[in-house]
C-alpha angles and dihedrals in degrees: 000000000000096000093249125132109249091215090057091049090052093049090049093050098046105034144042118213120204121194121206127173095271107022148028117230121202116196119188116226120231117254089257092051091050093049088050092052092047088050093049091049092049092049091046091051092047091050093049096044090047091052091046092051091049091049092051092047090051090046091052094044095049095049103137090205090059112113089221094056091074097053105040145337119276120211139178115195118209124191117193109186114200113215142096106034092104095059128090094187121028117226132206090266087055090053088052091051094047090048089050090048089052091052090048089051090047091051090045091054094047092049093048093050094052092057 
């Protein structure tokens, strides 16, 4: 999808290569270190993709040649709620957080529809 060789990504997430003058030393990461690297890469890709998407939306909405731009402002509201991606098993507290997030989303939608 990103035009990157999957074997290269696997190598980068599971090993560290140190180059010296005379040799190349490859050290394998522990399972936990590899999982941490995977998670960090995923979060970075998500953040970059989200920022790119917002930029494209703004670029499209602010197009001076759009017929709508002369009549009224066009907006898209995005609510990205941070939360439960770290949990393997959701607890009662997480259920309450998810319920509160759903209520926030509902309120957000109601307010934005009224404007």
